[in-house]
Every structure is written in structure tokens, then in C-alpha cells.
N, C-alpha and C positions, 0 to 999 in steps of 0.2 A: 269426366268420371263415368257418366252414363255409357259413353261409347266403349270405355274400357270394360264395363260389365257385359255389354250385350254384343258388341261388334268385334272386339279383338282382345288380345291379351298383351297389348303393347305396354301399358303402364306397369302391369305386373312384371314384365320382362325388365323394365327399367329399374325397378326397385329390388329385384331379386338377384342373387348371384348368377354367375355364368352357369350355363347348363351343366349338370353334374355328370361325372363319369364314374361315380362310385357311390357307396352307401353311407359311410360315416363322415362326420365333419372333417376328420383328419385325411381320409382318402380324397374327399372332394377338394379340400384346400390344396393338397399335394398335387393332384392332377390338374387343377386350375392353373397352378404355377407352371406346370409342364406345358400347358397349352401356350402360355405367353412365351416361354423360353423357346419352344420349337417353332413358333410362328404359325402353327396350324389352327387358325381361328375357326371355330365351329359355326356353321350356318345351318339353318333348318329350312326345309321346304314344306310349308304348311303343316308343321307339327311333326315332321319326320326328320330326325337327326342321326347322323352316323359319326360318332366321335373318332378322332384320329388317334387311336391308342394301339398298343401291341395286341390287345385282345379284340375279338370279334364282338362288338356291342352295337346296340341300336336303342335310340331314345324316342319315345312318343311323348310329345309335350301337349300343352293345353288345347291347342287348336284341334288336334285329333280327338283328344279325350272328350271335349265338349260336344263334338259332333255325334257321339254315341248316345244311346238312350240314357236319360238321367237316371242315376241309381244303379246302372249296370255294373256288375263286378269287374274289377280291373283286369282279371285274368281272361275275360272274354275280349276286352279291348286289345290286349297284347297278342291276340290271335292274328293280328296284322303284321306281326314280326316273323321273318323267315326262321324256320326251325322250331317254331312254337305250334303245338296242336292242342287246342282246348275244346272240350265238349261240355256245353252248358246244359244243366238238367232242366232248366225252364227258360222262357224268353226274358225274364225280368232280373235274374242275377242273384236272387237270395235263396235258391234251392240247391246250391252246390254244383259241383262239376269236377272234371278231372283234366289234367293236362300233362304234356310231355314237352321237353326241350331237347332237340337232337336225339330223341328216343329215350331220354332219361325221364323217369316218372317224377311226379311232384315231390315225393319223399327224398329224392336225390337232388332237388333244386332248392336253394336257399331263397326264401322270400323275406324281405325286410321292409320296415317302415321307418324312415329316418334313421336307419342303421340298426334297429332292434330286430331280433329274429322273430318271425311269425310262425314258423313251422312248429308242430307239436313237439314238446320236449321228450315225449316217450317214443313214439313211432315215426316221428318226423313228417307226419301227414300235413297237408296244406288244406285248410278249410276255406274254400273260395267264397263262401257266402258270408264270411265274417270280416270282409275287407272294408276299408274306409270308403266313405262317400267320394265318388270321383270329383265332385266339385271342389274339394279342398286340396286336390293334388296339383303340384306344379308340373310334374313329369313322372314318367315311368321309364326306368333304365333296365334293359334286359342284357345281361352278360351271358353270351352263348357259350356254354361248355366249361367255363372256368370261374373261379371266385376271386375276389379281391384279397390282398395280402392280409388284411385285418378282419376278414369276414368272421362273424361270431358263429361259426358252425363246425360241428364235428361230423356232419353227414353229407354235405353238398359236394358232389363230384360232377354234377351236370349243369352248372351255371347258377346264376342268381337273377332274381327279379327285385329291383330296388325301387320302392315307392318314395317319392319326396313330397312332403307337405309344402304348400305355398307359404310365403311370408305374408303377414298382415299388411294391408295397404296403408300408405302414409296419409291417405285422405279418407275420412269417414264415409262409409257406404253401407247399403243394405241390398241384399239380393234374395229373392224368393221365387220358388217355382212350384207349380201344381201340375201333376201328370195324371192322365187317365188313359187306360188301355184295355185291350181285350184280345183273346185268342180268336183268330179269324181263319178257321180251318174247317174242312168238311166234317160234320158230326160233332163239332166241339161244343155247341150250345153257348151259353153266356157264362164267361169266366172272367169277370172284371178285375182290373188292376188299378190301384191308385197310389200316389206318392206325393207327399208334401215335403218341401225342403226350404229352410231359411238360413241365411248367413248374415252376420253383422260384423263389420270392421269398425273399430273405434277411431281409426286415424291416429295421428301423433297426439299423444296425451300430454307429453312434456316437450320441452325444447330439445332434449337429448334424443328424442325419437322413440320413446316407449310407446308401443302400440300392440294391438291384439285383434284376433277375430274369434268368433264363436259361431257354431252352426248346430243345427238339429234337423233330423229328418224322421219321417214316419212312413212306412211302406206296408201295404196290405193287399193281398190278392188271393183269389181262389186257385186251388190246385189246377194245373194245366191239363190233367188227364182224368182224375176220378171225381166222384160226386161228394167227396168228404173233406179233403185236406184244405187247410188254410195256411197262409204264410203271413206272419206279422213280425215286423222289424222296426225297432227304434234305435236311433244312433245319435250320439252327441260328440262333437269335436271342438277343440279350441287350441289356440296357440298365443303365447305372450312373447314378444320379441323386444329386446333392449340392445340397441347398438352401443358400442363402447369406443369412443375416440374416433380417429380418422383412418385407422389402419385396417378396417374391415373386421375388427373384433366385435363380439356380441355374446349375449347370454339369451337362451331361449328355452321355454318350457311349453310342451304340448301335451294334450291329454285326449283320450279317446275312450268311449264306452259304447258297447253294442249289445242289444238284447234281441235275440232271434228265436222265434217259435215257428217250427214247421214240422211237417210229417214226412215220412218216407213215401215214395211213390214211383210209379213208372218203371219198376224193375221186373223184367220178364226173362224167362229161361230161353236161351238161344243155343241152337245146335248147328245152324247153318244148313240143315238138311230139310227143314220144313216138316219133320216127322211129328208124331203125336206128342212127344215130350217138348217140342218147340212151341212156345206160346207167344213168341214175338209177333206183333201184328203184321198181317199180310196186306192190309189196306189202310189207307189214311184214317178212315172212319173207325177202324178197330183200335186205334190208339186210345180212344176215350171209352171209359168203362165205369160201371157202378159197383160199389162194394155193398155189403149188407149194412146199410145205414139209412135212417135210424133203425135201431133194433133194441131188444131187451134181453138181458142175460137171465135165464130162468132161476128162480129162487130154489133153495134146498128143500129136500123132503126128508123129514125126520125118520131115521131108521133105514134109509135107503142110501146106497153107495152112489151118490150122484157123480156124473162125469162132466167134463167141461163142454160148453157150447162153443165149438170151433167156428161157428158162423157169425157170432157176434163179438166184436172187439178183438178178435184174434188175427184178423187179416194183417198182412204186411203193411198195408197203407194206414193202419190205425196207430202205428208206432210213431212216437214223437222224437224229434232231434233238437232239443232246446239248448241254447247256449247263452251265457252271460260272459262277455269278455271285455277287458279294459286294459289300458296301459297309460303310463306317464313317461314322457320322453324328454330328456334334457339334452341340450347341445350348447357348446360354447367354444369360443376361440379367443386366445390371449397372445398378443405379441409381446414376447419377453425381451427381445432386442431386435435390431434391424435384420438379423439373420435367423432368429430362433422363434418358433411359434408352437404353442401348446394348445391342443384341442382335447376336450373331455366331453363324452356323451354318456351320462348315466341313464338308467331306465328301470322301471318296475312294471310288471304286467301280471294279470291274474286271469284265470279261466275257471268257469264252472259250466260243465256240459255233460250231456249223455246221449246215447243212441241205442237203438234196439228196443226190445221191450215187451213181448207177450209170452206167457208161459203158464204151464199147469202147476198149481200149488197144491200140495198134499196135506191133509189134516192129520195124518197119522205120523208115526215115527219110523225110523229105519229099522232094519232087522236087528240091529244091536241096541235099539232103544234110543238112538240119538235124534235130536233135531238138527237141522242145518242143511247145507247143500252137499249131497252125498251121491255119488254115482250119477251125476247130472240130473238129480231130482231134488225137489224142494220139500223138506219135511218141517212141519211146524208144531205137531203134537197138540193141536187145539182146534176148536170149532171156528172155522173161518167165515162161513156163510150164515151163521146164526140159526141153523135148523136143529140144534140141540144134540147133534152126534159128531163123531170124529171119523167118519167113514169116507169123506168126499174128496174129489179132485175138483178144484175150483179155478175159474179164470183169474189170472193175475198178470202183473207186469214186472219185468226184471231188466231195466235198461242198464247198460254199462256206464258207470259214473266216473268222471274225471274231474279233479280239482287241482289246479296248478298255481303255484306262487313262484314268481321268477324275477330275479333282479340281475342286472348286468352293468357293465361299463366298457366303453372303448376309449382309450386315451392314447394320444400319440404326441411325439415331440419331433418337429421337423426342423432341420438346419440347412440353410442355404450356404454352401461352401463358396460359391460364386454364381453369377447369373446362369452359368451353364451346368452346374452340378449341385444336386441336393440329396440329402439323406433323411431317412425317417425311421424312428423306432416306435413300436406300438405295443400296447398291452390290452388284451381282451379278456373279460370275465363274463361267463354266462352260468348262472347258478339257479337251477330249477328244482323245486320240491313237487314231485309228481305223485299224487295220491289217487289210486284206482280202486273203486269198490263196486258193489253190485247189489244195492239194497232193493227190496221188493215192495209191492203194494197189491192189495186185493182190488180187482177190477170193480168199478161201479156198475150198477144195474143197467146203465145205458151203454155199456161197453167202453166207457172212457176211463182213462187212468185216474187214480185218486188225486195225484199231483204229478206234474211233469218232472219234478225232482223228488223221487221217493227218498232221497237222502235226507230231505227236510222233515219227513214224517214216515219213517220206515215201519214196515210190518214186523212186529216182534214175534219170537217163538214162545212156546210155553215155558222155556227156560229163561226168558227175560232179556234176550239179546236180539239185536237186529240181524236177521239172516242176510248173508252176502253170498253171491255166486262167485265173487272174487274179492280179495282183500289184500292189497299190497301197496307198498310205498317205496319210491325210489328217489334218489337225488342224482341229478345229472349236473356235473360240475366241469366246466371247461375253463382252464387257465391257458392262455395262449400269448406267446410273445412273437413278434415279427419285426422284420427290418426290410427297408426298401431303399434303393438307390436309383435316381433318375439323372441321366447325363445326356448332354447335347453335343454332338460332334458334327457340326455343319448340318448336312442333310440327314444324318443318322441320329436318331433318338433312342437311347437304350434304357430299359427298365429291368433292374435285377431285384428280385424279392425272395424272401425266405420266411416261412411261418412255421412255428413249432407248437402245435396244439398238445396240451396235456389234459386228457379227458378221463374222468373218473365217474363210474356209475355205481352208486351204493344201492344194493337191492335188499328189500325186506319183504319176504313172503310170509304172510300170516296164516296161510292155509296149507294143507298137506298136498304135495305134488305127487300125482299118481302115475304120470307117464311122461315120456320124452316129448310128447306133443303138447305139453303144458296143461293137461287136465288137472283139476284140483278138487279136493273135498274140503269144505269149510265148516268147522264145528263151533266157531264162535268161542264162548267162554267155558265150554264144557271140558271135563277131564277126558283126555284122549287115550287113556291107558288101554281100554278095551278095544278101541278102534285100531291102535297100533299093533296089538296082539293079533287081530284078525287081518290086518293089512301090512305085513312085515316089509313089503317093498315100497310102501308110501314114504316119502321123505317128509319128516315133520317140519313145522315152520322154521324158516332158516333165513339168515342174513349172509350176504356175500358181496364183495367189492371187486369190480373189474377195472383195470386201468389200461388205457391205450395212449400211445404217443408216437409221433413220427415227425421227421424233418421233411417239409414240403417246399421245394423250390418253385418259384413262379417267375419266369424270366421271358423277356421279349424285346422286340425293337420295331421301330417304324423307319422307313427309308424313303425320303422324297426323291422320286425318280424324274419328275418333270413338274411343270406348273400344275397345281391342283391334284396331282396324282402321287400315290405312295404305295409302298409294299409293307406288309406287316407280318410278324411272326411271333408266336408265343408258345412256350412250353410250361405246363403246370402239372405238378404231382398232386393227386387228391387222396383224401381219406374219408371213408364213411364207416363210422362205428355202428355196430348192430344196435337196433332199437330194443325197447324193453321186452317185447314178446319173445324173441329168440333167446334173450339173456335169461328171462325167467324160466323158459323151457329147459335151459341147461342146468338148472338147480336140481334136476332129477338125478344128475350124475355127481360123482365125487369131484372135488375141486382140484383138477389138474389141467395141464395144457391141452389134453385131448378133448376135454369138455368145454373149454373156453371158446365161445364163438369168435371167429376171426374177423377182423375188419376188412372191408373192401378197399382196394387201392386202385388208383388209375394213373396212367400217364397219358396226358392229352396234348396234342399238337395242333396249332392253328397256323395256316398260311393263306394270305389273301392279298387283294389289291383294292384300293379305294380311289374314287374320284370325287372331288368336292369343289363346287363353284357356287356362285350366287343363285343359280337356277337348278343345279343338279346335285344330288347326293346319291352315290352309287357305291356298292360294295359287293365283292365276290370272295367268299371264304371257303376254303377246304379244311377238313379236320379229320383227325384220326385219334381214337382213344383205345388204349389197351387196358382192359378190365381184368382184375384178378379177384377171385373169391366173390363173384357176383351173387349176392343174396337177393333173390326175388320173392315176392309175396303175392298172394291172391286172397280176396275177401269174399265170403259168402254172406250176403246181407240177411238172408233168412235165418241162418244158424248163428249169425254174429260171431263168426270164427274166421281167423286169418291163418293161412298155412304158408310155410316158408320152404325154399329150396335153394341150394347152393349150385349155381350153374358153372362154377369154376372160372375158367378163362373165357372171356368174351371180348371180341374186337368190334369196335364201332367206327364207322367212317361215313363221310358224306360231304355235300356242298350246299351252302346257303348263299343266296344272292338277292339283292334288292336295288331298285332304281327309283328315286323320287325326282320328278321333273316338273318345273314350274314354267309352262309356256308363256303365261302372262301373269300380271299381278292378280288377276281374278280367277285363275284356274290352276289346277295341279293334276298330275297323273303319277300314280305310284304302282309299281308291280314288284312282286317278290315271289320267290320259290325256293323249295328245299328238296333235296334227295338225301335219304340216309339209309344205311344198311348196317347189318350186324351179323356176326357169326359166332355161335357157341362152338367152342373148339372141341369139346369132348362129349361123349355119351355120359349120361348122369346115372350113377348107381342109386337104385331105389330100395335095395334089400338083398336078401339071399333066398335061394330056392330050398327045397326040402333036403337037398344034399349039402347045403352050406355054401354053394357056389354063388358068387355075386350076380345079381340081375341088374340089367341096365335098360334105360329108355333111350331111343335113338335120337338124341338131340344134336350130336356132332354134325357140324356143317349147316345147321338150321339157324334162322334168324330169331331173335327174341320176339315174343309176342307183345302186343299192346300198342305199338307205335306204327304210324303209316310210313310207307316207303317214300311216297311223293306227297307234296302239298304245294299249292301255288295259289296266288290270288292277286288282287289289286284293288285300288281305290282311285276314283276320279271325282273331282268336285269343280264346280264353276259358280261364279257369283254374277248376278245381274242386279246391280244397284243394291237394294236392301234384301234381295232374295238370294239364298245359297242352296244349291242342290248337290247332294253327294250320293254316290253309289259305291258299294264295295262287294267283292265276291271272294270266296275262299273254297278251293277244292281240296278236300282231304282224301288221300288215296286209301287203298285197302290196307287192312291190318290183320295180323294173325291173332287168333284167340288163345293159342297155346304155343308152347316152345317146340313142339314137334311139327308145327305148321300144317296140321290136318284140317283146321277150320279157319276159313277166311271171312272177314267182315268186309262187305263191299264199301267202296268209297262213296263220297257224297259231295254235293256242291250247295253252298248256301249263298244267297244274295240278299244284301241289306240295303235299304234306302234311308236317307235322311234329308230333310228339307227344313229350312229355317227362314223365317221372314221377320225382319225388324219393322214392326208396326210404327214405332217411334224410337227415339233414342233411349227410351226407358222401358219399352215393352217389346217382347219378341215371342213368336210362336214357333215351336219346333215339332216336327212329325218324324217318327222313326218307325220303320217297318223291318222286321227281322224274318228271315227265311221266306222271302217274297214268293217263291214258287211252291212253298209248303212241302218241302222234300221230306219223305219218309226215310229215316235212317237210324242206325244204331249209334247212340251217343256214348256215354261213359261205359267202359267194359273192364271187368277184372279178369285178367288172363291167368291161366294156370300152366302147369308143366305138360301134362298129356291129357288134360280134361276133354271130355266129349261134349260138354255143355257148360255154360256159365250164365250167371245172371247179368244182364246188361240193361242199360237205361234206354228208354225210348227217346230219340232226339227231340229237342224242343220244336213245337209246331209253329206255324206262321202266327205272328202277333203284330199288332200296331199300337202305337201310343201317340198321344198329343200332349204337349207341355206348354203351359203359359209361364213365361219367365219375365220377371219384373225386377228392375234394378234402379236404385237412386243413390 
């Protein structure tokens, strides 16, 4: 048992199902059967697996996951998969980041945990700092470019990332780890990191195999760049598992809860020219900076029109980005007959989070005598700073608040016609209540926000209501039916799938919409008659429902061409429904087809070859995607504003490849690489000139901004008895910052080291070093259409950690 905890994952592999090729229980069960039928038994090379399916997939299992820094976000770990490009905001994994797969941004990639969708139900964003602790994962399955037939998504056209929780052990055990680390870079000073993790497995509690595990972790560290920020994170996970009979049936319930408190940081304006408006650091030492902290916000002066102190509490780095997230995940399998299997995966999840946050609050009223959020200003009609007058502009906070309540289910019924032919039908429900508000708070005298969640104690106006900078509610409802056939014809294995999503977005805007760009005025509970007379073009509070549906085929085959070698092909049609922001923006117009935002559609093709043996896992895949009505977005973190642009037709194509080789039982070598390109087919109209003639931006023939053309890397590891040494490298090529390709971000290379020594069968020590050569580089970047500058993140500096791991 101790060796299982500290030396290998052999026992876990014995008690767990065969490695997954999909996300839901139904997809997993269906594809496991396919593996048996086609005879393509899957083998891994030290944690790297390449499933033999029509889709281009790659799996990273526990051996790779455990070698990474304890507590690291899983999205950083999958940076070892070809086609994936992830930029981590800090070395430790709880500060966020951004990623693309084959050039598709995270909001076009579906990320799931045991089948439940993790993308935001509004704008489909993926928050990488809110992922589960890696210690509880059995594997991560990356589906490059396409989705599974029962995927619970109306937005993913660029692939899926499927996280699978491990099963509880059949033997009781305890595992605990303690980690300490620091940033080790020129000029960094002392920026300590610490993490505690504990996990308890009950073992079999009954003769029928009832068992469970529970885990908890606590993480805390100083901001990697400034003198102010802190990151505090607590997480709790658990799973209860009950086998049923001898046919592989079971019932399982898992739960997750995550509390994250962190600040914005490291965002600098980048032009690529090094001019006076470009404040991205030129040297490694310039990455580290101080803000005005500690400080004091001056008090008010009676009878004087006080103005805000922009030096105290108003810096970008003082903004908080808190989140409380949780979910409950059920999964089950029931054999109804020798040929009929039912699987049901229900779920419920909730989110409370905000971001953004400092603003000037006005004590007076608007020109029309209103309080509220009007003309991008905050009017309260009352003394906010206690100086006895109503003349002042005071420091305040206005984060964008989101609360989500979401439930869903994936159910499927699989029927085995005979050992060579099977069919499956599935139903998917994803129902999310997405509430977005913008309550405010007066800043404390020390520049701190009154509470990181102003929604809990909002600042009221003189008219007795909580002022909001936004106030809207939507329901995102996906009902989807799908069907799948898998057939074996000797060396040829065929998979034919069809999914039919029926998506409905119910929009409720409680503010006045004042422009097509989505600007609003929010009057709260006041009578809006005078406002409407003065603003005849403003659209009053309104509700509207949009519906989207489409038939999406998903077909492919694998063909065994010789021992251990196969060819695969897949075609999938994709649909990405517009997120909440462009839908709310459309409320400015009358409800007709011209105002209705159109969904993105894709036609994706994969063609590749594989080689699999006991020592080698290799895959080379080419792909082509034809994109229609490509809706791209960019985000300004200082203004807390997203802008959208329709790029029309876009073609994407490229090649992914990887080879994992095991020369001996004690060593492995793994190399991977990707090349991807894209072409925007047309120039984009941006308006009309004074004569009414259309004006265009020259995007035709250019590639999309944001994704690198080239990436390549590798990992090697070797064991000497109780000592294991690993090293991995990843080169990320240059990226364009805009869609006219006028600004290029240079490529960069990161090297990581990991070493582990098993002191005894029950105690191990692990050291991890990230960005070994302390590369200075641009990390996450929000690209625009023809922007001359954007705010980008400073890439994570060199850092090292040491972990003591104990297991009994």
C-alpha cells in the first residue's frame, strides 16, 4: 500500500476502469467496449497514452501528473500535449492563465470534470485557477479539435479537456504533503509559497465494496511581482463509490468546493515597439514593482468638493478576483440485460465570483435628479465620506459580480447488437441560471475594499436601493439528443455519431441599454419617465429569448494497416452559440433576424497515423477546420470591458505529433510538436465614412491573433533506485497581438525540472523548479482586431518548491 502511494500508481490502475477516452460515464463505457472489440488495447509510456480512436486524442495519467508541482493547475500540466499552448500567470497555479488548443481560445474549448461542464455559462470562459487538486485525478484526456457526441456544450468547437477523478482505494490509506517554495529570480526578493494537502481513503467499508476518499488543501503565497497581492486558496474534495454486482455496475457521488482569494497583477501595456506607451519590462529585474501600499485615503473636507486619491487603493493591482465554487457530481451504470446498459450522470454546481473593482463614486445626483449608474458615472445623492456635504467624488469599488446555479444530466442507453456492432442514444441537459450584477462599496481609509463581495453588503443610494453598474439575469438551457454507432469490420473500426443540440438563452436586462456596444444606465427602483423623455433612444428594461439548434454529425474510422499501426480519420461539425455579452448588446435593436447574433459553425477534419507498442506511443495528425461567422473577443482589464468582432470565414489547419518512448523500465523520452496556421478570408467592415461608404480593415489573408504558429517540447526522466529525475522543455513560438498582424509577440522557451527521492516506503521528497533559466516573456495576452497595443501578462518567473510527501 505504501508503495502504491509513493512509488507508483499500479494499485490504482488495478482497481480503476480502463483509461477513459471520453468524459461521461456513457461515453467512457461505450468506448471501453470499442477497445475490446477492435482489439486495440491501450498502453501508456510513463503516463503518456494515445488512445486508438477516430479522433486525435492524448491522455496524461497519474505518473505525469504527480511529477508536476503539487497544486499546479491541470491546464499547465496539459501544456505537454501537442496543440496545447498555456500561459500561466504565476508559478504556483492559482493566479489564472490562458490557453489555446490548435489556435482555439479557451472559450471555444469544453473543459469538464467527470462529465460536467466547467466553462462559464455566460461567456464560456475557463478559469484555470479554480480547477481540482491534481492529487485526486486519475487522468486528463485532451480531445484535439472535436467534441464527444454527448458533450454538454453549445460553445465548444475547438476540442475538449476531460478531467477524471480517481476511484477510492479498496484498502484504507492516508496521504499528506507539505510544500514550500519561493520565486528565485533577479530582483524578486522574498515571495514565499506554501501548501498543505491531505487525503484519506476509507478502504472497503462493506463486503459489497462501499468505499470513499476525502481530501483538503490550503495554499497561500505572496504575489510573484508586486509588494501587495496575496493568494489564498482552500479546497475540499470527496467521492463515495458503491460497486453493484459483477457486471461493472456502480453508483458514485463526488463533491468539490473551492475558495479562492487573489488580486489582479502583472498586466502591462505592450506595443511591441518599446515606445513611451509600452511599459512591458525590458529587463528581468523590472518585472518586480511596488505599488502605493500601505497608504491612507484622505478624509473629506466639509464644504470642499473633494476629488479621489488615485494613488491609494485605485491601482489595478488592488483589485480582487474572489471566487467560491462548488459542485456535486453523480455517476452510475446499470446493466439492464446482457446487451443493454444504462448510464446516468446528474450534477449540480454553483458559482459566486467577481472581478474588476475601483471607481469614482459621486455624492451628487445626475442632471435629471436621478441616483444610479448613468453615463458611466455613479450617483448616490448622499454624503459618502462623512464630511457633512454632498459635493465630493470618493474612492470606491465596483467589481462585476456573477452568481450561477447550474444543474444537468447526461444519460445514455447502449445496446450491443453483437460483439462487432453497438449503438447508443444519449440525452444531455445543461440548465444554468446566470445572474450578473455590479454592486458597489465605499473604499476603506487604508485603500482596501469594504468586502471582497459587495453584493453581501452593497452601498445604497439616497433612494434606498443598491446601485448596480449592471443588472441582468439569463437562463442558458441546453437540451441535446445524440446517437452513436460503433462497428468492427476486421481491421476497420467505424464510428458514426450525430448530436442535435437545442439551445435557448432567456435574457432579462433590468437596465436601460444605451448603445449597440452594450453600454447601460441603471436606475434601480426609480420612476424612469423623465429619463426616457430625455433619452428617447435608450431601450428600457427588456426580456428576450434566443433559440439555436443544428444537426451536428461526428463520424470517423480507424484502420489497422499493420502490427501496432493504424490510420484514423474524423469529421465533425461544430456549433458555438454567442455568449451573453453580444446577446445583451443586441437588445439595443428591434427583435428581428438582422439583430439576432448568429452562431459560429465549423467543419473539422482530422487525418492521422498512430503507432502503439509496449515501449512506444506515437501519433501524427493533420487537421483542417473551416470556420463561419467567427466571433472573436478581446478584454481590457483596466476598463473591465470586452469588445467583439465578427471575422466572417476563417480557415485553420495544422499538424500535431508526439512520440513517447520507453528505452528501459527506468527511463522514458517524450517529444511533441505542433504547427498551426489560419487565414481570415475577408476584410472586416468597421463602419462607414462621411459619405456613407463602407470602411474596412485589411484582415483578408491574415492569420488570427493570439495563438503561436509553432510549439514543440519534450520530457525525459530516469530512475536510479529510489531517486527519479525529470526534465521537460516547451518552446512556444511567436504570436500576433492583432488580426492585421502588425504586432508580433516573440516566442519563448521554458525548462522545468523535477526530482523525487523515496526516503522510505512511506516518505518521499520532491523538488520542482519551473522556468529554470528565468526567461523574460509575454504570458497571457488579449488580442484585438487592429489594436496598436494591448494589456498582457508578464510571464511567470523562475520558482522552486520542495514537498514532503507521507503516505500510510
